[in-house]
C-alpha positions, -999 to 999 in steps of 0.1 A, spaced: 18 -524 -270 0 -492 -269 -3 -472 -236 -27 -446 -225 -12 -411 -229 -10 -392 -197 -12 -354 -199 16 -334 -185 10 -317 -152 -7 -283 -152 16 -260 -133 -6 -229 -136 -19 -232 -100 16 -237 -86 29 -206 -105 -1 -185 -93 7 -194 -57 44 -189 -60 57 -169 -30 70 -138 -50 60 -111 -73 63 -127 -108 49 -119 -142 52 -143 -172 57 -123 -204 57 -132 -240 83 -117 -262 59 -90 -274 55 -81 -237 19 -94 -234 12 -107 -199 8 -145 -200 8 -153 -162 8 -136 -129 13 -147 -93 -13 -138 -66 15 -120 -47 21 -97 -78 -16 -90 -81 -18 -80 -43 14 -58 -47 0 -39 -77 -36 -38 -67 -47 -55 -99 -69 -85 -108 -58 -115 -129 -88 -112 -154 -80 -76 -160 -44 -79 -170 -36 -114 -185 -34 -112 -223 -29 -74 -223 3 -55 -230 26 -49 -200 29 -11 -206 -8 -9 -213 -17 -22 -178 13 -4 -161 19 30 -178 40 58 -165 24 82 -141 10 110 -164 14 135 -136 52 130 -136 66 142 -169 101 129 -158 88 93 -152 111 68 -170 99 35 -156 83 23 -189 114 33 -209 139 16 -185 118 -16 -182 113 -19 -219 151 -15 -225 158 -42 -200 133 -66 -216 148 -60 -250 183 -67 -236 171 -101 -222 158 -110 -257 190 -100 -274 215 -115 -250 193 -144 -237 207 -137 -202 190 -123 -170 191 -86 -166 190 -70 -131 177 -34 -131 186 -6 -106 159 4 -82 131 20 -103 105 46 -93 75 32 -111 41 44 -97 11 21 -97 -24 31 -106 -49 27 -78 -83 11 -85 -112 36 -89 -128 22 -57 -98 32 -38 -96 68 -50 -80 63 -84 -49 82 -94 -13 69 -90 5 56 -58 43 63 -54 63 30 -56 98 19 -59 109 -15 -72 140 -37 -75 134 -58 -108 150 -88 -123 141 -101 -159 151 -136 -168 148 -155 -201 130 -189 -207 147 -205 -236 129 -227 -262 145 -259 -275 162 -238 -303 179 -216 -279 157 -186 -285 139 -166 -258 103 -180 -256 91 -163 -224 104 -137 -198 100 -141 -161 97 -106 -147 104 -105 -108 101 -74 -86 107 -67 -50 87 -37 -36 114 -15 -19 91 15 -13 94 13 25 132 11 23 134 41 1 111 62 22 130 54 54 162 63 36 147 96 26 135 102 62 171 94 75 185 117 50 162 145 61 171 137 98 208 139 89 203 173 72 183 184 103 214 176 125 237 195 102 213 225 102 211 225 141 250 224 143 251 253 119 225 273 138 245 268 171 277 280 155 260 311 139 246 324 172 272 312 197 285 348 202 253 368 200 240 388 229 208 369 227 227 336 234 202 326 261 173 328 237 191 308 210 205 283 236 168 275 244 160 272 207 190 249 203 178 227 232 144 225 217 158 217 183 180 189 199 150 174 216 131 174 182 161 158 166 163 132 193 126 124 189 130 122 151 159 98 154 139 77 179 110 76 155 133 67 126 148 39 146 113 26 154 104 26 118 136 9 108 129 -19 133 92 -21 122 100 -27 86 101 -64 74 136 -57 61 171 -60 75 182 -24 76 218 -11 80 239 21 74 275 27 68 299 57 67 315 71 35 343 46 40 319 17 39 323 8 76 290 -4 90 278 18 119 241 7 124 220 -24 120 183 -26 129 169 -50 154 157 -74 127 192 -76 112 206 -84 146 179 -109 155 181 -128 121 219 -131 123 221 -137 161 249 -112 163 256 -80 185 260 -46 170 295 -42 183 305 -75 165 293 -63 131 305 -27 131 332 -19 105 336 -50 83 324 -75 110 291 -78 90 309 -100 65 309 -128 91 272 -131 85 277 -138 48 280 -174 36 317 -183 32 313 -192 -4 297 -158 -12 319 -137 11 347 -128 -13 323 -118 -42 301 -97 -18 331 -79 -4 345 -72 -39 311 -60 -52 307 -38 -21 342 -23 -25 336 -16 -62 303 2 -54 319 23 -27 349 33 -50 325 44 -78 298 58 -55 271 39 -72 241 18 -60 252 -15 -44 230 -44 -54 240 -80 -48 226 -114 -40 242 -136 -15 235 -162 12 232 -149 47 239 -171 78 211 -168 103 210 -178 139 206 -216 145 223 -225 113 196 -210 90 208 -199 56 188 -177 33 194 -159 0 191 -122 4 191 -92 -20 213 -65 -6 205 -30 -17 225 2 -6 222 37 -19 248 65 -14 237 97 3 256 128 -8 261 162 6 257 196 -11 291 191 -28 279 157 -42 303 138 -18 292 104 -5 288 109 32 266 79 42 252 46 28 217 34 35 213 -3 29 187 -32 33 186 -69 29 154 -85 15 147 -122 18 146 -136 -18 152 -173 -8 120 -187 -23 125 -168 -55 161 -181 -59 152 -216 -51 123 -215 -76 147 -202 -103 172 -229 -96 146 -256 -98 133 -241 -131 168 -240 -145 174 -275 -135 142 -287 -151 149 -268 -182 184 -283 -185 170 -319 -180 144 -312 -205 169 -300 -231 192 -330 -224 161 -352 -227 151 -338 -261 187 -342 -273 188 -378 -260 155 -387 -277 168 -374 -310 200 -393 -307 181 -425 -297 159 -422 -328 189 -421 -352 208 -449 -334 176 -470 -332 172 -469 -370 207 -481 -375 205 -507 -347 174 -522 -362 195 -529 -394 224 -542 -374 204 -566 -354 180 -576 -381 206 -584 -408 228 -600 -381 199 -624 -375 196 -631 -412 233 -638 -416 235 -659 -384 207 -680 -396 223 -685 -430 257 -695 -416 243 -720 -393 257 -729 -358 290 -745 -370 303 -719 -395 337 -705 -385 324 -669 -387 292 -675 -368 310 -664 -336 319 -631 -352 283 -625 -363 270 -633 -328 295 -608 -313 282 -582 -337 247 -589 -326 257 -587 -289 273 -553 -295 243 -541 -313 221 -553 -284 243 -533 -259 240 -502 -281 202 -508 -281 203 -510 -243 220 -475 -242 193 -460 -264 166 -476 -243 181 -459 -212 182 -426 -231 146 -429 -239 138 -439 -204 155 -407 -191 137 -385 -217 103 -403 -208 98 -415 -244 97 -453 -240 66 -472 -247 55 -487 -214 31 -515 -208 16 -505 -175 -3 -527 -151 -13 -528 -114 16 -543 -95 22 -553 -59 56 -537 -55 66 -560 -26 58 -591 -48 80 -577 -76 108 -572 -51 105 -606 -36 105 -623 -71 136 -603 -79 156 -610 -48 176 -640 -63 187 -617 -92 196 -589 -67 216 -613 -45 237 -624 -75 241 -588 -86 253 -576 -52 277 -605 -46 285 -627 -17 309 -602 -1 279 -578 6 247 -583 25 212 -577 10 186 -568 36 151 -568 23 123 -551 44 90 -553 28 56 -540 40 32 -566 53 4 -549 34 0 -547 -4 20 -518 -19 1 -514 -52 10 -489 -81 6 -487 -118 38 -494 -137 56 -513 -164 69 -545 -146 100 -547 -168 109 -511 -162 103 -514 -125 126 -544 -124 152 -524 -143 149 -496 -117 156 -520 -88 186 -536 -107 200 -501 -114 196 -489 -79 210 -522 -64 240 -520 -87 247 -483 -77 244 -493 -41 268 -522 -46 294 -500 -62 291 -474 -34 298 -499 -6 330 -517 4 334 -554 14 308 -565 41 287 -535 31 249 -536 35 224 -529 7 188 -525 19 156 -527 -2 123 -515 14 88 -511 3 59 -493 21 29 -472 14 32 -435 27 10 -405 27 26 -372 17 11 -338 23 21 -306 5 48 -299 31 65 -333 25 64 -327 -13 79 -293 -7 107 -307 14 114 -332 -15 114 -302 -38 88 -319 -59 62 -294 -71 48 -315 -99 33 -342 -76 0 -340 -58 -5 -348 -21 -18 -383 -14 -8 -419 -9 23 -432 -26 40 -467 -30 76 -460 -20 105 -483 -29 138 -473 -12 173 -487 -19 199 -476 6 236 -483 12 261 -477 40 287 -464 16 307 -432 14 276 -410 4 276 -380 -22 288 -344 -18 262 -317 -25 279 -310 -59 276 -347 -70 240 -349 -56 230 -318 -78 241 -337 -110 229 -372 -100 202 -375 -126 222 -360 -156 227 -385 -184 264 -397 -187 274 -381 -154 293 -406 -133 318 -406 -105 330 -442 -115 362 -449 -133 363 -449 -171 347 -482 -183 329 -489 -151 296 -472 -159 277 -453 -185 262 -427 -161 227 -435 -172 216 -457 -142 200 -429 -122 190 -410 -154 168 -441 -164 153 -443 -129 144 -407 -130 128 -410 -164 108 -442 -156 96 -427 -124 84 -395 -141 68 -413 -169 48 -435 -145 35 -404 -127 59 -405 -98 92 -390 -89 126 -398 -73 141 -384 -41 177 -389 -29 191 -384 6 229 -385 9 258 -369 27 295 -377 28 301 -404 52 265 -412 57 256 -435 27 228 -429 2 191 -437 1 172 -434 -32 134 -436 -30 110 -440 -59 75 -427 -52 47 -440 -75 11 -430 -69 -7 -457 -48 -38 -474 -62 -65 -495 -46 -72 -516 -78 -66 -553 -79 -33 -564 -91 -33 -573 -128 -29 -610 -134 1 -621 -155 -4 -628 -192 12 -656 -211 36 -650 -240 23 -651 -275 35 -679 -297 48 -668 -329 34 -686 -359 43 -683 -395 23 -661 -417 -1 -675 -444 9 -653 -472 -8 -622 -458 2 -592 -477 21 -564 -459 28 -529 -473 59 -515 -456 61 -477 -456 96 -466 -444 118 -436 -457 150 -453 -444 160 -478 -472 180 -501 -450 152 -505 -425 127 -510 -453 147 -537 -469 152 -554 -435 115 -554 -427 107 -569 -461 133 -597 -457 123 -605 -422 85 -607 -429 90 -627 -460 111 -652 -441 82 -653 -415 57 -663 -443 43 -629 -455 42 -613 -489 57 -578 -487 54 -546 -508 75 -515 -502 68 -477 -504 94 -451 -494 69 -424 -482 32 -418 -475 24 -404 -510 39 -435 -527 19 -457 -503 -14 -441 -512 -5 -443 -548 2 -480 -545 -31 -485 -526 -51 -467 -552 -46 -498 -575 -37 -526 -551 -57 -519 -519 -76 -552 -522 -43 -570 -522 -31 -555 -489 -39 -570 -454 -19 -547 -433 1 -514 -436 33 -512 -415 44 -475 -414 71 -455 -398 58 -426 -378 83 -398 -386 85 -393 -423 89 -361 -445 60 -344 -462 34 -370 -449 39 -386 -415 25 -420 -404 -5 -406 -386 -16 -385 -417 -11 -417 -438 -33 -437 -414 -60 -410 -414 -60 -411 -452 -62 -449 -453 -90 -448 -427 -111 -424 -450 -104 -442 -482 -101 -478 -471 -120 -484 -440 -110 -516 -422 -74 -517 -435 -54 -522 -403 -23 -500 -397 7 -508 -375 31 -480 -365 69 -483 -359 95 -456 -349 129 -450 -334 113 -421 -314 98 -430 -280 60 -435 -277 54 -406 -253 74 -382 -275 53 -391 -305 21 -387 -285 31 -353 -273 39 -341 -308 5 -354 -320 21 -379 -345 1 -409 -332 -31 -415 -311 -28 -430 -277 -45 -463 -286 -26 -469 -319 -7 -502 -322 30 -495 -321 64 -514 -323 95 -497 -310 127 -496 -329 152 -512 -327 133 -546 -330 144 -581 -337 128 -599 -366 110 -621 -341 95 -590 -322 84 -575 -356 68 -608 -367 49 -610 -333 36 -574 -337 24 -580 -372 7 -613 -361 -10 -596 -332 -22 -567 -353 -36 -590 -379 -55 -610 -352 -69 -578 -337 -82 -567 -371 -98 -600 -378 -114 -601 -343 -129 -566 -348 -144 -576 -382 -161 -607 -366 -177 -584 -340 
């Protein structure tokens, strides 16, 4: 019943290579992680900055008494911790220290920062993601364009001042020379604007766009005459157009920096997230006379944040689901166990036997729901073995045909070669049944449900297209269940794996089917990918790492025999479960003692250890947990076997260090038959180890 504990993936390498300037900060502002892009942008090395304070590594420029970058950034980080919400900062002048081998000193830099919280399970800020975009080039070209504008104004003033002088010929020559210099300056500025890796634009005081650089026009596939005035809004994604226009109007009316994130429509149907930044230029009387703007591609950063938030959401839901399942499992253990006892006592012909049987069936259904919750949260105890996926599908076809019904067609397309993976057979069958049931419900009469199996090789690009960063490139066993139904909208697809989310009518689904598939695939080292669109049906593919090992031969069932008076010490803090275990094991031929906690168990063993053959203990108990009790027993009474039980899932217990990976374990809720079988097996294992 025990399974090898598989370590969670290490995402450090993926974070380091992320395409953006990111720092991972602790709440005391120590640097915990940094991307390669950030190191390059700040001329630093990972070994020199990780573990040190942010402001120790990046102080203000000491040669600028008015520098306020440290103060502003610290205030933003404090706001993130206090509000537990992202905080976008205005463009900051924050100079960067040059390495000594590059001359030392400080280099002028301008940044557009965003600080986002990473919340712990208790809702408090655990880490802060600090992202910055280097906008130095944009600020410099803005300054150049401002100087050019001022030069034009000075030239006009000079012409007006000397228009009536007797030396008008001389001054006319000076004006011509000045105009030539101005034209050359403007040509140079346009060249710089086109050369920058930014989408540059300008607008008049009224906010009407009057210039876009060639990169802006090339990306959007539009002509300058089409985007002048307010025509540029046509390049904004329809869903973001209203909010962008409102934010732009608000910035214009207040004469403040415009900073907004929106999706921009590119040529050929491309859609990219952009950060738009615009600064007002004022004349001597402080009136806004021009706006200088840029658009920076932040698509990779936004997508990474969306994935992170989705993963965080699923993790939080999984934690909640696991906790709920634990409480329900304890109660269901009592319902099922005492139901068995009452049913046995009443006999088959008692008038109330049917009522008791209905109670047991209801308890079993509740147990199924908790099992699905544990599967989603990846906390089930699995019994993995090497399987030929195609063989599993073949043997399950009769069940799938009955499930889908005679009014729909099941089309099975299996690989001619062995498609091997390591998985729990029972869970894999449940995955197929859940997916087939969803496909059936999505199709109409005469619809087609297709089940496919094959071995595929995925490279990094393929995994990226699946938005699966936790998986490694290599060979995978793929099981696909597709239907020709109505398909899913993008909004439904985004929530497909959420527990209890369903588009079915009330009473026609729990919303746990895809959640369970997701959890089982993840717990087995794989992942799930869905392809769907309205009117085009849905294909759900489960990818499990392919193995070359031989298929594990099937094992026979263990016949449960009655005990021979072996003495079992049951350690359980829940009285109803403790009482049930005692009655069930006594009915199976064992002698049973009880202890409500670990301390009481050790106190009992201190005088009665010689009279105990097995300790059956709950894992999660107050003061002394089951693992601590087992360690104490191992030290004081070597050879005394221990069997663990818990309403929490096996993986959750392993992650929390409450049980070793090879420890014998029985999952609540259990029937009395399952408990007796687990006790019998553990006693046999202990006897065999003593013989060896």
